CHARMM-style PDB file with segment names, atoms N, HN, CA, C and O in Angstrom:
ATOM      1  N   MET     1     109.112  71.899  94.462  1.00  0.00      PROA
ATOM      2  CA  MET     1     109.803  72.137  93.456  1.00  0.00      PROA
ATOM      3  C   MET     1     110.979  70.280  93.635  1.00  0.00      PROA
ATOM      4  O   MET     1     111.143  69.632  94.670  1.00  0.00      PROA
ATOM      5  N   GLY     2     111.397  70.047  92.590  1.00  0.00      PROA
ATOM      6  HN  GLY     2     111.264  70.573  91.749  1.00  0.00      PROA
ATOM      7  CA  GLY     2     112.498  69.353  92.252  1.00  0.00      PROA
ATOM      8  C   GLY     2     112.672  68.957  91.243  1.00  0.00      PROA
ATOM      9  O   GLY     2     111.994  69.523  90.385  1.00  0.00      PROA
ATOM     10  N   PHE     3     113.606  67.833  90.736  1.00  0.00      PROA
ATOM     11  HN  PHE     3     114.157  67.374  91.432  1.00  0.00      PROA
ATOM     12  CA  PHE     3     114.425  67.916  89.760  1.00  0.00      PROA
ATOM     13  C   PHE     3     114.106  66.902  89.050  1.00  0.00      PROA
ATOM     14  O   PHE     3     113.237  66.192  89.557  1.00  0.00      PROA
ATOM     15  N   LYS     4     114.725  66.405  87.496  1.00  0.00      PROA
ATOM     16  HN  LYS     4     115.431  66.982  87.084  1.00  0.00      PROA
ATOM     17  CA  LYS     4     114.853  65.234  87.007  1.00  0.00      PROA
ATOM     18  C   LYS     4     115.904  64.527  87.213  1.00  0.00      PROA
ATOM     19  O   LYS     4     117.031  64.902  86.890  1.00  0.00      PROA
ATOM     20  N   THR     5     115.617  63.319  87.828  1.00  0.00      PROA
ATOM     21  HN  THR     5     114.701  63.014  88.090  1.00  0.00      PROA
ATOM     22  CA  THR     5     116.850  62.525  87.915  1.00  0.00      PROA
ATOM     23  C   THR     5     116.541  60.534  87.376  1.00  0.00      PROA
ATOM     24  O   THR     5     115.746  59.669  87.744  1.00  0.00      PROA
ATOM     25  N   GLU     6     117.568  60.587  86.462  1.00  0.00      PROA
ATOM     26  HN  GLU     6     118.214  61.289  86.163  1.00  0.00      PROA
ATOM     27  CA  GLU     6     117.152  59.089  85.958  1.00  0.00      PROA
ATOM     28  C   GLU     6     117.742  58.040  86.446  1.00  0.00      PROA
ATOM     29  O   GLU     6     118.945  58.081  86.706  1.00  0.00      PROA
ATOM     30  N   PHE     7     117.090  57.063  86.628  1.00  0.00      PROA
ATOM     31  HN  PHE     7     116.113  57.029  86.416  1.00  0.00      PROA
ATOM     32  CA  PHE     7     117.744  55.233  86.603  1.00  0.00      PROA
ATOM     33  C   PHE     7     118.255  54.524  85.988  1.00  0.00      PROA
ATOM     34  O   PHE     7     117.601  53.621  85.465  1.00  0.00      PROA
ATOM     35  N   ASN     8     119.408  54.607  85.820  1.00  0.00      PROA
ATOM     36  HN  ASN     8     119.939  55.340  86.245  1.00  0.00      PROA
ATOM     37  CA  ASN     8     119.983  53.766  84.838  1.00  0.00      PROA
ATOM     38  C   ASN     8     120.745  52.411  84.914  1.00  0.00      PROA
ATOM     39  O   ASN     8     121.265  52.085  85.981  1.00  0.00      PROA
ATOM     40  N   TRP     9     120.831  51.573  83.762  1.00  0.00      PROA
ATOM     41  HN  TRP     9     120.409  51.839  82.895  1.00  0.00      PROA
ATOM     42  CA  TRP     9     121.012  49.929  83.899  1.00  0.00      PROA
ATOM     43  C   TRP     9     121.753  49.573  82.775  1.00  0.00      PROA
ATOM     44  O   TRP     9     122.045  48.455  82.350  1.00  0.00      PROA
ATOM     45  N   ALA    10     122.067  50.905  82.272  1.00  0.00      PROA
ATOM     46  HN  ALA    10     121.830  51.813  82.617  1.00  0.00      PROA
ATOM     47  CA  ALA    10     123.060  50.780  80.923  1.00  0.00      PROA
ATOM     48  C   ALA    10     123.704  51.958  80.545  1.00  0.00      PROA
ATOM     49  O   ALA    10     123.027  52.973  80.384  1.00  0.00      PROA
ATOM     50  N   LEU    11     125.077  51.978  80.356  1.00  0.00      PROA
ATOM     51  HN  LEU    11     125.627  51.153  80.486  1.00  0.00      PROA
ATOM     52  CA  LEU    11     125.593  53.147  80.214  1.00  0.00      PROA
ATOM     53  C   LEU    11     125.596  53.490  78.349  1.00  0.00      PROA
ATOM     54  O   LEU    11     126.187  52.689  77.624  1.00  0.00      PROA
ATOM     55  N   LYS    12     124.949  54.621  77.785  1.00  0.00      PROA
ATOM     56  HN  LYS    12     124.469  55.271  78.374  1.00  0.00      PROA
ATOM     57  CA  LYS    12     124.907  54.866  76.452  1.00  0.00      PROA
ATOM     58  C   LYS    12     125.497  55.938  76.136  1.00  0.00      PROA
ATOM     59  O   LYS    12     124.892  56.973  76.415  1.00  0.00      PROA
ATOM     60  N   LEU    13     126.857  56.061  75.457  1.00  0.00      PROA
ATOM     61  HN  LEU    13     127.348  55.220  75.230  1.00  0.00      PROA
ATOM     62  CA  LEU    13     127.715  57.175  75.632  1.00  0.00      PROA
ATOM     63  C   LEU    13     127.825  56.969  74.000  1.00  0.00      PROA
ATOM     64  O   LEU    13     127.599  56.054  73.208  1.00  0.00      PROA
ATOM     65  N   LYS    14     128.323  58.401  73.935  1.00  0.00      PROA
ATOM     66  HN  LYS    14     128.506  59.144  74.578  1.00  0.00      PROA
ATOM     67  CA  LYS    14     128.680  58.687  72.194  1.00  0.00      PROA
ATOM     68  C   LYS    14     129.838  59.586  72.805  1.00  0.00      PROA
ATOM     69  O   LYS    14     129.878  60.072  73.936  1.00  0.00      PROA
ATOM     70  N   PRO    15     130.731  59.683  71.826  1.00  0.00      PROA
ATOM     71  CA  PRO    15     132.408  60.323  71.578  1.00  0.00      PROA
ATOM     72  C   PRO    15     132.127  61.833  72.164  1.00  0.00      PROA
ATOM     73  O   PRO    15     132.642  62.914  72.449  1.00  0.00      PROA
ATOM     74  N   GLU    16     131.840  61.652  72.154  1.00  0.00      PROA
ATOM     75  HN  GLU    16     131.422  60.774  71.923  1.00  0.00      PROA
ATOM     76  CA  GLU    16     131.129  62.943  73.469  1.00  0.00      PROA
ATOM     77  C   GLU    16     131.193  63.666  74.471  1.00  0.00      PROA
ATOM     78  O   GLU    16     131.497  64.791  74.867  1.00  0.00      PROA
ATOM     79  N   ASN    17     130.506  61.882  75.016  1.00  0.00      PROA
ATOM     80  HN  ASN    17     130.259  60.968  74.695  1.00  0.00      PROA
ATOM     81  CA  ASN    17     131.044  62.128  76.555  1.00  0.00      PROA
ATOM     82  C   ASN    17     132.068  60.603  76.946  1.00  0.00      PROA
ATOM     83  O   ASN    17     132.193  59.895  77.945  1.00  0.00      PROA
ATOM     84  N   GLY    18     132.543  60.607  75.827  1.00  0.00      PROA
ATOM     85  HN  GLY    18     132.442  61.183  75.015  1.00  0.00      PROA
ATOM     86  CA  GLY    18     134.068  60.420  76.395  1.00  0.00      PROA
ATOM     87  C   GLY    18     134.218  58.659  75.833  1.00  0.00      PROA
ATOM     88  O   GLY    18     135.041  57.876  76.307  1.00  0.00      PROA
ATOM     89  N   LEU    19     133.122  58.283  74.637  1.00  0.00      PROA
ATOM     90  HN  LEU    19     132.453  58.919  74.252  1.00  0.00      PROA
ATOM     91  CA  LEU    19     133.458  57.091  74.482  1.00  0.00      PROA
ATOM     92  C   LEU    19     134.407  57.026  73.000  1.00  0.00      PROA
ATOM     93  O   LEU    19     134.194  57.635  71.952  1.00  0.00      PROA
ATOM     94  N   ASP    20     135.739  55.871  73.397  1.00  0.00      PROA
ATOM     95  HN  ASP    20     135.912  55.377  74.249  1.00  0.00      PROA
ATOM     96  CA  ASP    20     136.219  55.477  71.779  1.00  0.00      PROA
ATOM     97  C   ASP    20     136.440  54.150  72.014  1.00  0.00      PROA
ATOM     98  O   ASP    20     137.239  53.710  72.840  1.00  0.00      PROA
ATOM     99  N   GLU    21     135.708  53.485  71.262  1.00  0.00      PROA
ATOM    100  HN  GLU    21     135.059  53.843  70.590  1.00  0.00      PROA
ATOM    101  CA  GLU    21     135.856  52.456  71.418  1.00  0.00      PROA
ATOM    102  C   GLU    21     136.898  51.582  70.575  1.00  0.00      PROA
ATOM    103  O   GLU    21     136.848  50.355  70.669  1.00  0.00      PROA
ATOM    104  N   LYS    22     137.806  52.184  69.783  1.00  0.00      PROA
ATOM    105  HN  LYS    22     137.846  53.180  69.707  1.00  0.00      PROA
ATOM    106  CA  LYS    22     139.538  51.705  69.471  1.00  0.00      PROA
ATOM    107  C   LYS    22     140.000  51.290  70.215  1.00  0.00      PROA
ATOM    108  O   LYS    22     140.467  50.153  70.272  1.00  0.00      PROA
ATOM    109  N   VAL    23     139.993  52.878  71.735  1.00  0.00      PROA
ATOM    110  HN  VAL    23     139.613  53.802  71.689  1.00  0.00      PROA
ATOM    111  CA  VAL    23     140.684  52.124  73.106  1.00  0.00      PROA
ATOM    112  C   VAL    23     140.628  52.001  74.172  1.00  0.00      PROA
ATOM    113  O   VAL    23     141.321  52.411  75.103  1.00  0.00      PROA
ATOM    114  N   LEU    24     139.335  51.109  74.067  1.00  0.00      PROA
ATOM    115  HN  LEU    24     138.772  50.776  73.311  1.00  0.00      PROA
ATOM    116  CA  LEU    24     139.226  50.340  75.296  1.00  0.00      PROA
ATOM    117  C   LEU    24     139.599  48.870  75.863  1.00  0.00      PROA
ATOM    118  O   LEU    24     138.892  47.922  75.524  1.00  0.00      PROA
ATOM    119  N   LYS    25     140.805  48.655  76.803  1.00  0.00      PROA
ATOM    120  HN  LYS    25     141.379  49.426  77.079  1.00  0.00      PROA
ATOM    121  CA  LYS    25     141.180  47.750  77.252  1.00  0.00      PROA
ATOM    122  C   LYS    25     140.507  47.053  78.565  1.00  0.00      PROA
ATOM    123  O   LYS    25     139.929  47.655  79.469  1.00  0.00      PROA
ATOM    124  N   VAL    26     140.739  45.487  78.448  1.00  0.00      PROA
ATOM    125  HN  VAL    26     141.209  44.998  77.713  1.00  0.00      PROA
ATOM    126  CA  VAL    26     140.187  45.642  80.247  1.00  0.00      PROA
ATOM    127  C   VAL    26     141.189  45.595  81.232  1.00  0.00      PROA
ATOM    128  O   VAL    26     142.286  45.048  81.345  1.00  0.00      PROA
ATOM    129  N   GLY    27     140.526  46.287  81.866  1.00  0.00      PROA
ATOM    130  HN  GLY    27     139.635  46.731  81.774  1.00  0.00      PROA
ATOM    131  CA  GLY    27     140.863  46.219  83.818  1.00  0.00      PROA
ATOM    132  C   GLY    27     141.813  47.885  83.315  1.00  0.00      PROA
ATOM    133  O   GLY    27     142.896  48.257  83.767  1.00  0.00      PROA
ATOM    134  N   GLU    28     140.986  48.559  82.328  1.00  0.00      PROA
ATOM    135  HN  GLU    28     140.106  48.256  81.961  1.00  0.00      PROA
ATOM    136  CA  GLU    28     142.134  50.298  82.312  1.00  0.00      PROA
ATOM    137  C   GLU    28     140.127  50.619  83.229  1.00  0.00      PROA
ATOM    138  O   GLU    28     139.041  50.100  83.486  1.00  0.00      PROA
ATOM    139  N   ILE    29     140.841  51.676  83.307  1.00  0.00      PROA
ATOM    140  HN  ILE    29     141.724  52.098  83.098  1.00  0.00      PROA
ATOM    141  CA  ILE    29     139.647  52.962  84.078  1.00  0.00      PROA
ATOM    142  C   ILE    29     139.192  54.103  83.616  1.00  0.00      PROA
ATOM    143  O   ILE    29     139.808  55.117  83.945  1.00  0.00      PROA
ATOM    144  N   TYR    30     138.005  54.226  82.742  1.00  0.00      PROA
ATOM    145  HN  TYR    30     137.505  53.402  82.475  1.00  0.00      PROA
ATOM    146  CA  TYR    30     137.975  55.389  82.140  1.00  0.00      PROA
ATOM    147  C   TYR    30     136.767  56.305  82.858  1.00  0.00      PROA
ATOM    148  O   TYR    30     135.885  55.856  83.590  1.00  0.00      PROA
ATOM    149  N   GLU    31     137.019  58.192  82.324  1.00  0.00      PROA
ATOM    150  HN  GLU    31     137.736  58.557  81.730  1.00  0.00      PROA
ATOM    151  CA  GLU    31     135.890  58.667  82.327  1.00  0.00      PROA
ATOM    152  C   GLU    31     134.755  59.098  81.504  1.00  0.00      PROA
ATOM    153  O   GLU    31     134.587  58.656  80.368  1.00  0.00      PROA
ATOM    154  N   PHE    32     134.145  59.766  81.933  1.00  0.00      PROA
ATOM    155  HN  PHE    32     134.281  60.125  82.856  1.00  0.00      PROA
ATOM    156  CA  PHE    32     132.630  59.812  80.986  1.00  0.00      PROA
ATOM    157  C   PHE    32     132.138  60.636  81.736  1.00  0.00      PROA
ATOM    158  O   PHE    32     132.424  60.750  82.928  1.00  0.00      PROA
ATOM    159  N   SER    33     131.248  61.381  81.051  1.00  0.00      PROA
ATOM    160  HN  SER    33     131.016  61.289  80.083  1.00  0.00      PROA
ATOM    161  CA  SER    33     130.049  62.722  81.740  1.00  0.00      PROA
ATOM    162  C   SER    33     128.835  62.694  80.508  1.00  0.00      PROA
ATOM    163  O   SER    33     128.990  62.148  79.416  1.00  0.00      PROA
ATOM    164  N   LYS    34     127.606  63.411  80.953  1.00  0.00      PROA
ATOM    165  HN  LYS    34     127.480  63.854  81.841  1.00  0.00      PROA
ATOM    166  CA  LYS    34     126.942  63.113  81.317  1.00  0.00      PROA
ATOM    167  C   LYS    34     126.070  63.931  82.087  1.00  0.00      PROA
ATOM    168  O   LYS    34     125.999  64.064  83.309  1.00  0.00      PROA
ATOM    169  N   ASP    35     125.218  64.618  80.883  1.00  0.00      PROA
ATOM    170  HN  ASP    35     125.276  64.510  79.891  1.00  0.00      PROA
ATOM    171  CA  ASP    35     124.351  66.225  81.430  1.00  0.00      PROA
ATOM    172  C   ASP    35     122.788  65.616  82.485  1.00  0.00      PROA
ATOM    173  O   ASP    35     122.060  64.625  82.550  1.00  0.00      PROA
ATOM    174  N   GLU    36     122.903  66.585  82.965  1.00  0.00      PROA
ATOM    175  HN  GLU    36     123.494  67.390  82.913  1.00  0.00      PROA
ATOM    176  CA  GLU    36     121.394  66.227  83.423  1.00  0.00      PROA
ATOM    177  C   GLU    36     122.275  65.409  84.817  1.00  0.00      PROA
ATOM    178  O   GLU    36     123.487  65.226  84.926  1.00  0.00      PROA
ATOM    179  N   TYR    37     121.170  65.029  85.769  1.00  0.00      PROA
ATOM    180  HN  TYR    37     120.185  65.178  85.681  1.00  0.00      PROA
ATOM    181  CA  TYR    37     121.211  64.296  86.906  1.00  0.00      PROA
ATOM    182  C   TYR    37     120.925  62.522  86.294  1.00  0.00      PROA
ATOM    183  O   TYR    37     120.101  62.179  85.445  1.00  0.00      PROA
ATOM    184  N   ARG    38     122.031  61.519  87.152  1.00  0.00      PROA
ATOM    185  HN  ARG    38     122.700  61.798  87.841  1.00  0.00      PROA
ATOM    186  CA  ARG    38     121.614  60.265  86.953  1.00  0.00      PROA
ATOM    187  C   ARG    38     122.122  59.193  87.991  1.00  0.00      PROA
ATOM    188  O   ARG    38     123.128  59.148  88.700  1.00  0.00      PROA
ATOM    189  N   VAL    39     120.915  58.240  87.792  1.00  0.00      PROA
ATOM    190  HN  VAL    39     120.099  58.276  87.215  1.00  0.00      PROA
ATOM    191  CA  VAL    39     122.040  57.150  88.912  1.00  0.00      PROA
ATOM    192  C   VAL    39     121.956  55.729  88.337  1.00  0.00      PROA
ATOM    193  O   VAL    39     121.033  55.240  87.686  1.00  0.00      PROA
ATOM    194  N   TYR    40     123.487  54.992  88.834  1.00  0.00      PROA
ATOM    195  HN  TYR    40     124.237  55.389  89.363  1.00  0.00      PROA
ATOM    196  CA  TYR    40     123.687  53.978  87.499  1.00  0.00      PROA
ATOM    197  C   TYR    40     124.444  52.980  88.771  1.00  0.00      PROA
ATOM    198  O   TYR    40     125.455  53.341  89.374  1.00  0.00      PROA
ATOM    199  N   PRO    41     123.769  51.758  89.003  1.00  0.00      PROA
ATOM    200  CA  PRO    41     124.278  50.629  89.919  1.00  0.00      PROA
ATOM    201  C   PRO    41     126.048  50.966  90.289  1.00  0.00      PROA
ATOM    202  O   PRO    41     126.835  51.366  89.431  1.00  0.00      PROA
ATOM    203  N   VAL    42     126.377  50.731  91.579  1.00  0.00      PROA
ATOM    204  HN  VAL    42     125.738  50.406  92.277  1.00  0.00      PROA
ATOM    205  CA  VAL    42     127.672  50.980  91.686  1.00  0.00      PROA
ATOM    206  C   VAL    42     128.432  49.447  91.985  1.00  0.00      PROA
ATOM    207  O   VAL    42     127.853  48.533  92.573  1.00  0.00      PROA
ATOM    208  N   ASN    43     129.895  49.359  91.438  1.00  0.00      PROA
ATOM    209  HN  ASN    43     130.364  50.101  90.961  1.00  0.00      PROA
ATOM    210  CA  ASN    43     130.235  47.899  91.285  1.00  0.00      PROA
ATOM    211  C   ASN    43     129.483  46.771  91.178  1.00  0.00      PROA
ATOM    212  O   ASN    43     129.340  45.957  92.090  1.00  0.00      PROA
ATOM    213  N   ILE    44     129.007  46.696  90.116  1.00  0.00      PROA
ATOM    214  HN  ILE    44     129.123  47.357  89.375  1.00  0.00      PROA
ATOM    215  CA  ILE    44     127.983  45.734  89.818  1.00  0.00      PROA
ATOM    216  C   ILE    44     128.270  45.951  87.969  1.00  0.00      PROA
ATOM    217  O   ILE    44     128.125  47.041  87.415  1.00  0.00      PROA
ATOM    218  N   PRO    45     128.754  44.479  87.133  1.00  0.00      PROA
ATOM    219  CA  PRO    45     128.615  45.011  86.293  1.00  0.00      PROA
ATOM    220  C   PRO    45     127.252  45.450  85.197  1.00  0.00      PROA
ATOM    221  O   PRO    45     126.232  44.878  85.580  1.00  0.00      PROA
ATOM    222  N   ILE    46     127.102  45.993  84.415  1.00  0.00      PROA
ATOM    223  HN  ILE    46     127.930  46.458  84.104  1.00  0.00      PROA
ATOM    224  CA  ILE    46     126.067  46.802  83.361  1.00  0.00      PROA
ATOM    225  C   ILE    46     127.025  46.884  82.053  1.00  0.00      PROA
ATOM    226  O   ILE    46     128.222  46.603  81.995  1.00  0.00      PROA
ATOM    227  N   ASP    47     126.087  47.390  80.918  1.00  0.00      PROA
ATOM    228  HN  ASP    47     125.115  47.617  80.965  1.00  0.00      PROA
ATOM    229  CA  ASP    47     126.228  47.389  79.853  1.00  0.00      PROA
ATOM    230  C   ASP    47     126.417  48.454  79.579  1.00  0.00      PROA
ATOM    231  O   ASP    47     125.784  49.379  80.088  1.00  0.00      PROA
ATOM    232  N   LEU    48     127.892  48.705  78.177  1.00  0.00      PROA
ATOM    233  HN  LEU    48     128.407  47.953  77.763  1.00  0.00      PROA
ATOM    234  CA  LEU    48     128.079  50.060  77.751  1.00  0.00      PROA
ATOM    235  C   LEU    48     127.785  50.035  76.618  1.00  0.00      PROA
ATOM    236  O   LEU    48     128.138  48.992  76.068  1.00  0.00      PROA
ATOM    237  N   ILE    49     127.267  50.752  75.980  1.00  0.00      PROA
ATOM    238  HN  ILE    49     126.980  51.600  76.427  1.00  0.00      PROA
ATOM    239  CA  ILE    49     126.185  51.059  74.677  1.00  0.00      PROA
ATOM    240  C   ILE    49     126.641  52.194  74.154  1.00  0.00      PROA
ATOM    241  O   ILE    49     126.744  53.278  74.730  1.00  0.00      PROA
ATOM    242  N   ASN    50     126.998  51.850  72.716  1.00  0.00      PROA
ATOM    243  HN  ASN    50     126.915  50.970  72.249  1.00  0.00      PROA
ATOM    244  CA  ASN    50     126.849  52.713  71.414  1.00  0.00      PROA
ATOM    245  C   ASN    50     125.751  54.062  71.216  1.00  0.00      PROA
ATOM    246  O   ASN    50     124.729  54.093  71.902  1.00  0.00      PROA
ATOM    247  N   GLN    51     125.969  54.847  70.506  1.00  0.00      PROA
ATOM    248  HN  GLN    51     126.799  54.822  69.948  1.00  0.00      PROA
ATOM    249  CA  GLN    51     125.080  55.649  70.383  1.00  0.00      PROA
ATOM    250  C   GLN    51     124.243  55.015  69.230  1.00  0.00      PROA
ATOM    251  O   GLN    51     123.155  55.504  68.928  1.00  0.00      PROA
ATOM    252  N   ASN    52     124.525  54.412  68.873  1.00  0.00      PROA
ATOM    253  HN  ASN    52     125.409  54.015  69.119  1.00  0.00      PROA
ATOM    254  CA  ASN    52     123.629  53.082  67.887  1.00  0.00      PROA
ATOM    255  C   ASN    52     122.997  51.882  68.264  1.00  0.00      PROA
ATOM    256  O   ASN    52     122.574  50.983  67.537  1.00  0.00      PROA
ATOM    257  N   TRP    53     122.981  52.004  69.800  1.00  0.00      PROA
ATOM    258  HN  TRP    53     123.324  52.734  70.391  1.00  0.00      PROA
ATOM    259  CA  TRP    53     122.936  51.340  70.721  1.00  0.00      PROA
ATOM    260  C   TRP    53     123.440  49.692  70.870  1.00  0.00      PROA
ATOM    261  O   TRP    53     122.834  48.829  71.505  1.00  0.00      PROA
ATOM    262  N   GLU    54     124.469  49.547  70.252  1.00  0.00      PROA
ATOM    263  HN  GLU    54     124.961  50.248  69.736  1.00  0.00      PROA
ATOM    264  CA  GLU    54     124.896  48.152  70.391  1.00  0.00      PROA
ATOM    265  C   GLU    54     125.826  48.121  71.846  1.00  0.00      PROA
ATOM    266  O   GLU    54     126.322  49.079  72.439  1.00  0.00      PROA
ATOM    267  N   PRO    55     125.865  46.878  72.142  1.00  0.00      PROA
ATOM    268  CA  PRO    55     126.295  46.450  73.594  1.00  0.00      PROA
ATOM    269  C   PRO    55     127.742  46.819  72.947  1.00  0.00      PROA
ATOM    270  O   PRO    55     127.881  46.449  71.782  1.00  0.00      PROA
ATOM    271  N   VAL    56     128.624  47.367  73.429  1.00  0.00      PROA
ATOM    272  HN  VAL    56     128.511  47.668  74.376  1.00  0.00      PROA
ATOM    273  CA  VAL    56     130.272  47.327  73.578  1.00  0.00      PROA
ATOM    274  C   VAL    56     130.898  46.363  74.318  1.00  0.00      PROA
ATOM    275  O   VAL    56     131.532  45.485  73.733  1.00  0.00      PROA
ATOM    276  N   ALA    57     130.801  46.388  75.840  1.00  0.00      PROA
ATOM    277  HN  ALA    57     130.286  47.101  76.315  1.00  0.00      PROA
ATOM    278  CA  ALA    57     131.692  46.196  76.928  1.00  0.00      PROA
ATOM    279  C   ALA    57     130.417  45.956  77.909  1.00  0.00      PROA
ATOM    280  O   ALA    57     129.280  46.424  77.975  1.00  0.00      PROA
ATOM    281  N   LYS    58     131.020  45.184  78.493  1.00  0.00      PROA
ATOM    282  HN  LYS    58     131.943  44.804  78.440  1.00  0.00      PROA
ATOM    283  CA  LYS    58     130.454  44.955  80.207  1.00  0.00      PROA
ATOM    284  C   LYS    58     131.571  46.034  81.236  1.00  0.00      PROA
ATOM    285  O   LYS    58     132.789  46.097  81.064  1.00  0.00      PROA
ATOM    286  N   ILE    59     130.674  46.926  82.452  1.00  0.00      PROA
ATOM    287  HN  ILE    59     129.685  46.875  82.592  1.00  0.00      PROA
ATOM    288  CA  ILE    59     131.358  48.064  82.848  1.00  0.00      PROA
ATOM    289  C   ILE    59     131.024  47.573  83.945  1.00  0.00      PROA
ATOM    290  O   ILE    59     130.200  46.685  84.165  1.00  0.00      PROA
ATOM    291  N   ILE    60     132.045  48.493  85.072  1.00  0.00      PROA
ATOM    292  HN  ILE    60     132.713  49.214  84.893  1.00  0.00      PROA
ATOM    293  CA  ILE    60     131.675  48.495  86.933  1.00  0.00      PROA
ATOM    294  C   ILE    60     131.967  49.757  87.188  1.00  0.00      PROA
ATOM    295  O   ILE    60     133.014  49.999  87.789  1.00  0.00      PROA
ATOM    296  N   ILE    61     131.064  50.861  86.765  1.00  0.00      PROA
ATOM    297  HN  ILE    61     130.214  50.664  86.277  1.00  0.00      PROA
ATOM    298  CA  ILE    61     131.463  52.096  87.401  1.00  0.00      PROA
ATOM    299  C   ILE    61     131.612  51.998  88.801  1.00  0.00      PROA
ATOM    300  O   ILE    61     130.848  51.412  89.567  1.00  0.00      PROA
ATOM    301  N   VAL    62     133.039  52.844  89.196  1.00  0.00      PROA
ATOM    302  HN  VAL    62     133.660  53.320  88.573  1.00  0.00      PROA
ATOM    303  CA  VAL    62     133.477  52.793  90.274  1.00  0.00      PROA
ATOM    304  C   VAL    62     133.626  53.621  91.340  1.00  0.00      PROA
ATOM    305  OT1 VAL    62     134.160  53.211  92.371  1.00  0.00      PROA
TER     306      VAL     62
END
């Protein structure tokens, strides 16, 4: 028995996951949600990517 887990080195978000590119500001904290089980590196910069696979920002997941 097991379950699916994804290991991601970039965070790809759509507006329905919490991404609003127009309001992003340096130093702010934002919440997001994704389906299923995912593992992201914590406290190191990774890329934030929009639904068109375009880089939007460097982020740190805390």
